[in-house]
C-alpha positions as a Markdown table, in Angstrom:
| # | Residue | x | y | z |
|---|---|---|---|---|
| 1 | Met | -54.5 | -4.1 | -20.5 |
| 2 | Phe | -50.8 | -3.8 | -20.7 |
| 3 | Gly | -50.7 | -3.1 | -24.5 |
| 4 | Arg | -48.1 | -4.5 | -26.9 |
| 5 | Pro | -44.7 | -5.4 | -25.6 |
| 6 | Arg | -42.3 | -2.5 | -26.0 |
| 7 | Ser | -39.3 | -2.9 | -28.4 |
| 8 | Trp | -36.3 | -1.3 | -26.6 |
| 9 | Gly | -33.8 | -1.2 | -29.4 |
| 10 | Ile | -30.1 | -0.9 | -28.8 |
| 11 | Thr | -30.4 | 2.7 | -27.3 |
| 12 | Gly | -33.0 | 1.5 | -24.8 |
| 13 | Val | -30.9 | -1.5 | -23.8 |
| 14 | Ile | -27.8 | 0.7 | -23.2 |
| 15 | Ala | -30.0 | 3.1 | -21.2 |
| 16 | Gly | -31.4 | 0.3 | -19.1 |
| 17 | Leu | -27.9 | -1.1 | -18.4 |
| 18 | Ala | -26.7 | 2.3 | -17.4 |
| 19 | Phe | -29.6 | 2.7 | -15.0 |
| 20 | Met | -29.0 | -0.7 | -13.5 |
| 21 | Ala | -25.3 | 0.1 | -13.0 |
| 22 | Thr | -26.2 | 3.4 | -11.3 |
| 23 | Leu | -28.7 | 1.6 | -9.0 |
| 24 | Leu | -26.1 | -1.1 | -8.1 |
| 25 | Ala | -23.5 | 1.6 | -7.3 |
| 26 | Ala | -26.0 | 3.5 | -5.1 |
| 27 | Thr | -26.9 | 0.3 | -3.3 |
| 28 | Gln | -23.2 | -0.5 | -2.7 |
| 29 | Ser | -22.6 | 3.1 | -1.5 |
| 30 | Arg | -25.4 | 2.7 | 1.1 |
| 31 | Ala | -24.0 | -0.6 | 2.2 |
| 32 | Asp | -20.6 | 1.0 | 2.7 |
| 33 | Glu | -21.9 | 3.7 | 5.0 |
| 34 | Val | -21.5 | 3.3 | 8.8 |
| 35 | Gly | -24.5 | 1.7 | 10.4 |
| 36 | Pro | -25.1 | -0.5 | 13.5 |
| 37 | Gly | -26.7 | -3.2 | 11.5 |
| 38 | Gln | -23.9 | -3.8 | 9.1 |
| 39 | Val | -22.6 | -7.2 | 8.3 |
| 40 | Met | -19.1 | -7.9 | 7.0 |
| 41 | Pro | -18.9 | -7.1 | 3.3 |
| 42 | Pro | -17.5 | -9.7 | 0.9 |
| 43 | Thr | -14.4 | -7.6 | 0.3 |
| 44 | Phe | -13.4 | -8.2 | 3.9 |
| 45 | Val | -11.9 | -11.5 | 5.2 |
| 46 | His | -11.0 | -13.3 | 8.3 |
| 47 | Val | -7.2 | -13.2 | 8.0 |
| 48 | Asp | -6.6 | -16.7 | 9.2 |
| 49 | Glu | -8.2 | -17.9 | 6.0 |
| 50 | Ile | -5.3 | -16.1 | 4.1 |
| 51 | Ile | -2.5 | -16.6 | 6.6 |
| 52 | Pro | -3.1 | -19.7 | 8.7 |
| 53 | Asp | 0.1 | -19.4 | 10.7 |
| 54 | Leu | -0.4 | -15.7 | 11.7 |
| 55 | Arg | -0.5 | -15.0 | 15.4 |
| 56 | Val | -3.3 | -12.8 | 16.6 |
| 57 | Asn | -4.0 | -11.2 | 20.0 |
| 58 | Leu | -6.8 | -8.7 | 19.6 |
| 59 | Arg | -6.1 | -6.7 | 22.7 |
| 60 | Tyr | -9.3 | -4.6 | 22.5 |
| 61 | Glu | -11.4 | -7.8 | 22.9 |
| 62 | Gly | -10.1 | -8.1 | 26.5 |
| 63 | Ser | -8.9 | -5.8 | 29.3 |
| 64 | Asp | -5.1 | -5.6 | 28.5 |
| 65 | Asn | -5.4 | -2.2 | 26.7 |
| 66 | Phe | -5.3 | 1.5 | 27.5 |
| 67 | Met | -8.9 | 1.5 | 28.6 |
| 68 | Gly | -8.6 | -1.5 | 30.9 |
| 69 | Arg | -11.7 | -3.2 | 29.6 |
| 70 | Pro | -13.2 | -4.9 | 26.5 |
| 71 | Val | -14.1 | -2.4 | 23.8 |
| 72 | Asp | -17.4 | -2.1 | 22.1 |
| 73 | Gly | -17.7 | -4.0 | 18.8 |
| 74 | Tyr | -15.1 | -6.8 | 19.6 |
| 75 | Glu | -17.2 | -9.9 | 19.8 |
| 76 | Gly | -14.6 | -12.5 | 18.8 |
| 77 | Gly | -10.9 | -13.1 | 18.5 |
| 78 | Arg | -10.7 | -13.4 | 14.7 |
| 79 | Leu | -8.7 | -10.7 | 12.9 |
| 80 | Val | -10.6 | -9.0 | 10.1 |
| 81 | Leu | -9.1 | -6.9 | 7.2 |
| 82 | Thr | -10.0 | -6.1 | 3.7 |
| 83 | Arg | -8.9 | -8.9 | 1.4 |
| 84 | Ala | -6.4 | -6.5 | -0.3 |
| 85 | Ala | -4.7 | -5.8 | 3.1 |
| 86 | Ala | -4.7 | -9.5 | 4.1 |
| 87 | Glu | -3.1 | -10.6 | 0.8 |
| 88 | Ala | -0.4 | -7.9 | 1.1 |
| 89 | Leu | 0.2 | -8.9 | 4.7 |
| 90 | Ser | 0.8 | -12.5 | 3.6 |
| 91 | Gly | 3.8 | -11.3 | 1.7 |
| 92 | Val | 5.4 | -10.0 | 4.9 |
| 93 | Gln | 4.7 | -13.3 | 6.7 |
| 94 | Glu | 6.2 | -15.2 | 3.8 |
| 95 | Gln | 9.4 | -13.2 | 3.9 |
| 96 | Leu | 9.8 | -13.8 | 7.7 |
| 97 | Arg | 9.2 | -17.6 | 7.7 |
| 98 | Pro | 12.7 | -18.7 | 6.4 |
| 99 | Phe | 14.3 | -16.8 | 9.4 |
| 100 | Gly | 12.1 | -18.5 | 12.0 |
| 101 | Leu | 10.1 | -15.3 | 12.5 |
| 102 | Gly | 6.5 | -14.3 | 12.0 |
| 103 | Leu | 4.0 | -11.6 | 12.7 |
| 104 | Leu | 1.8 | -11.0 | 15.7 |
| 105 | Val | -1.2 | -8.7 | 15.1 |
| 106 | Tyr | -2.8 | -6.7 | 17.9 |
| 107 | Asp | -5.6 | -5.0 | 16.0 |
| 108 | Gly | -6.9 | -4.8 | 12.4 |
| 109 | Tyr | -10.3 | -3.7 | 11.3 |
| 110 | Arg | -11.9 | -1.7 | 14.1 |
| 111 | Pro | -15.7 | -0.9 | 14.2 |
| 112 | Gln | -16.7 | 2.8 | 14.5 |
| 113 | Arg | -18.6 | 1.8 | 17.7 |
| 114 | Ala | -15.2 | 0.9 | 19.2 |
| 115 | Val | -13.8 | 4.3 | 18.2 |
| 116 | Asp | -16.8 | 6.0 | 19.8 |
| 117 | His | -16.1 | 4.0 | 22.9 |
| 118 | Phe | -12.6 | 5.4 | 23.0 |
| 119 | Val | -14.0 | 8.9 | 22.7 |
| 120 | Arg | -16.4 | 8.4 | 25.6 |
| 121 | Trp | -13.6 | 7.0 | 27.7 |
| 122 | Ala | -11.3 | 9.9 | 26.9 |
| 123 | Gly | -13.9 | 12.3 | 28.1 |
| 124 | Asp | -13.9 | 10.7 | 31.6 |
| 125 | Leu | -10.7 | 12.2 | 33.0 |
| 126 | Asp | -11.2 | 10.3 | 36.3 |
| 127 | Asp | -10.9 | 6.9 | 34.6 |
| 128 | Gln | -7.1 | 6.3 | 34.4 |
| 129 | Val | -6.9 | 2.7 | 35.5 |
| 130 | Asn | -4.1 | 1.7 | 33.0 |
| 131 | Lys | -2.3 | 5.0 | 32.8 |
| 132 | Ala | 0.9 | 3.7 | 34.2 |
| 133 | Ser | 1.1 | 1.0 | 31.6 |
| 134 | Tyr | 0.0 | 2.8 | 28.5 |
| 135 | Tyr | 0.4 | 6.6 | 28.8 |
| 136 | Pro | 2.6 | 7.2 | 31.9 |
| 137 | Asp | 3.9 | 10.6 | 30.7 |
| 138 | Val | 0.9 | 11.9 | 28.8 |
| 139 | Asp | -2.0 | 13.7 | 30.4 |
| 140 | Lys | -5.2 | 12.0 | 29.5 |
| 141 | Ser | -6.7 | 15.3 | 28.6 |
| 142 | Asp | -4.0 | 15.6 | 25.9 |
| 143 | Leu | -4.6 | 12.3 | 24.2 |
| 144 | Phe | -6.7 | 14.0 | 21.4 |
| 145 | Ser | -4.4 | 17.0 | 20.9 |
| 146 | Glu | -1.3 | 14.9 | 20.7 |
| 147 | Gly | -2.8 | 12.5 | 18.1 |
| 148 | Tyr | -3.1 | 9.3 | 20.1 |
| 149 | Ile | -7.0 | 9.2 | 19.9 |
| 150 | Ala | -9.3 | 10.6 | 17.3 |
| 151 | Asp | -13.0 | 10.3 | 16.5 |
| 152 | Arg | -12.1 | 8.7 | 13.1 |
| 153 | Ser | -9.5 | 5.9 | 12.7 |
| 154 | Gly | -7.9 | 4.4 | 9.7 |
| 155 | His | -8.5 | 1.0 | 11.3 |
| 156 | Thr | -12.2 | 1.5 | 10.7 |
| 157 | Arg | -11.6 | 1.6 | 6.9 |
| 158 | Gly | -10.4 | -2.0 | 7.1 |
| 159 | Ser | -6.8 | -1.8 | 5.8 |
| 160 | Thr | -4.9 | -0.6 | 8.8 |
| 161 | Leu | -3.3 | -2.9 | 11.4 |
| 162 | Asp | -1.1 | -2.9 | 14.5 |
| 163 | Leu | 1.5 | -5.6 | 14.6 |
| 164 | Thr | 5.0 | -6.7 | 15.6 |
| 165 | Ile | 7.5 | -9.5 | 14.8 |
| 166 | Val | 7.8 | -12.6 | 16.9 |
| 167 | Glu | 9.8 | -15.7 | 17.1 |
| 168 | Ala | 7.8 | -18.3 | 15.2 |
| 169 | Thr | 8.2 | -21.2 | 17.6 |
| 170 | Thr | 7.8 | -19.4 | 20.9 |
| 171 | Gly | 5.7 | -16.4 | 20.0 |
| 172 | Arg | 8.1 | -14.1 | 21.9 |
| 173 | Pro | 8.0 | -10.6 | 20.4 |
| 174 | Leu | 11.2 | -9.0 | 19.3 |
| 175 | Asp | 12.3 | -6.0 | 21.4 |
| 176 | Met | 11.0 | -2.9 | 19.8 |
| 177 | Gly | 11.9 | -0.5 | 22.6 |
| 178 | Thr | 8.3 | 0.0 | 23.9 |
| 179 | Pro | 5.3 | -2.2 | 24.1 |
| 180 | Trp | 2.4 | -1.9 | 21.7 |
| 181 | Asp | 0.1 | 1.1 | 22.3 |
| 182 | His | 2.6 | 2.9 | 24.5 |
| 183 | Phe | 1.6 | 6.6 | 24.1 |
| 184 | Gly | 4.7 | 8.7 | 24.0 |
| 185 | Pro | 7.6 | 9.8 | 21.8 |
| 186 | Glu | 9.5 | 6.6 | 22.7 |
| 187 | Ser | 7.0 | 4.8 | 20.3 |
| 188 | Trp | 7.6 | 7.2 | 17.4 |
| 189 | Pro | 9.5 | 5.4 | 14.5 |
| 190 | Asp | 12.1 | 8.1 | 14.4 |
| 191 | Tyr | 12.9 | 8.0 | 18.2 |
| 192 | Gln | 16.6 | 7.7 | 18.6 |
| 193 | Asp | 17.3 | 6.7 | 22.2 |
| 194 | Leu | 17.2 | 2.9 | 21.5 |
| 195 | Thr | 19.7 | 0.1 | 21.5 |
| 196 | Ala | 21.2 | -1.0 | 18.2 |
| 197 | Gln | 19.0 | -4.2 | 18.3 |
| 198 | Gln | 15.8 | -2.2 | 19.0 |
| 199 | His | 16.6 | 0.0 | 16.0 |
| 200 | Ala | 17.3 | -3.0 | 13.8 |
| 201 | Asn | 14.0 | -4.7 | 14.9 |
| 202 | Arg | 12.0 | -1.6 | 14.1 |
| 203 | Leu | 13.7 | -1.2 | 10.8 |
| 204 | Leu | 13.1 | -4.8 | 9.8 |
| 205 | Leu | 9.3 | -4.5 | 10.5 |
| 206 | Arg | 9.1 | -1.1 | 8.7 |
| 207 | Ser | 11.1 | -2.3 | 5.7 |
| 208 | Leu | 9.1 | -5.4 | 5.1 |
| 209 | Met | 5.8 | -3.5 | 5.5 |
| 210 | Leu | 6.9 | -0.9 | 3.0 |
| 211 | Gln | 8.1 | -3.6 | 0.5 |
| 212 | Asn | 4.6 | -5.1 | 0.6 |
| 213 | Gly | 2.7 | -1.8 | 0.1 |
| 214 | Phe | 2.0 | -0.5 | 3.6 |
| 215 | Lys | 2.6 | 3.0 | 4.9 |
| 216 | Pro | 3.8 | 3.7 | 8.4 |
| 217 | Tyr | 2.3 | 6.2 | 11.0 |
| 218 | Lys | 4.7 | 8.8 | 12.4 |
| 219 | Gln | 3.7 | 8.2 | 16.1 |
| 220 | Glu | 3.5 | 4.4 | 16.3 |
| 221 | Trp | 6.1 | 1.9 | 15.2 |
| 222 | Trp | 3.5 | -0.8 | 15.1 |
| 223 | His | 0.8 | 1.0 | 12.9 |
| 224 | Phe | 0.6 | 0.5 | 9.2 |
| 225 | Thr | -2.0 | 1.2 | 6.5 |
| 226 | Leu | -2.2 | -0.3 | 3.0 |
| 227 | Gly | -1.1 | 2.4 | 0.6 |
| 228 | Asp | -3.7 | 1.5 | -2.0 |
| 229 | Glu | -6.5 | 0.8 | 0.4 |
| 230 | Pro | -9.8 | 0.0 | -1.2 |
| 231 | Tyr | -12.0 | 2.2 | 1.1 |
| 232 | Pro | -10.0 | 5.4 | 1.8 |
| 233 | Glu | -13.1 | 7.4 | 2.9 |
| 234 | Thr | -15.4 | 4.7 | 4.3 |
| 235 | Tyr | -15.7 | 4.0 | 8.0 |
| 236 | Phe | -17.4 | 0.7 | 8.7 |
| 237 | Asp | -19.3 | -0.4 | 11.8 |
| 238 | Phe | -19.9 | -4.2 | 11.6 |
| 239 | Pro | -18.6 | -6.0 | 14.7 |
| 240 | Val | -15.5 | -8.1 | 14.8 |
| 241 | Arg | -16.6 | -11.7 | 15.1 |
């Protein structure tokens, strides 16, 4: 019924392997696309597995953020990053430990559904419950045009994070001149109207992140992206758990 078994030969074997490689690549590409049913890929990690003494306070999981409410897609308090970003971050933590300092991370990987939630919130100009705390001098209608909110975020690629430096024993953040997620020029890394200590604290964070392969963002002293990020064009949507 099936005839004699086919002899593939070396050419056939090579062609078969090439086909399987193409199939696997296509499958991986589909897995990397944004979709509500995604699970965390094996190239991502819970960062506490890499840096056990890292302090984490995922502010979008609760209400202490510019929206004033929990954000879609944050279903747990464990920080998620690509393994590459987490391993690079461990170098920063290692350099701070001898000085009684450490890192505090406010956000890492961010699902696309969270970004979509930001966009919906930005469209409701009447909802300004946390304006005084987070964007006191910026009109909500200008948050897109001034670059504070976008419909695509580097966080969603898995190798971007928001963080600061804290005292290791108390968890008290160093004075950076503004709080995290303060929308305004005071938060720009090149803002000059700071005390000498605030300048030094920002420079310490920036220098250590640069040394460990991260790139800064021009409007937020706390925002860094791994320079050699593994997914520069992929926006994930699995929830943070």
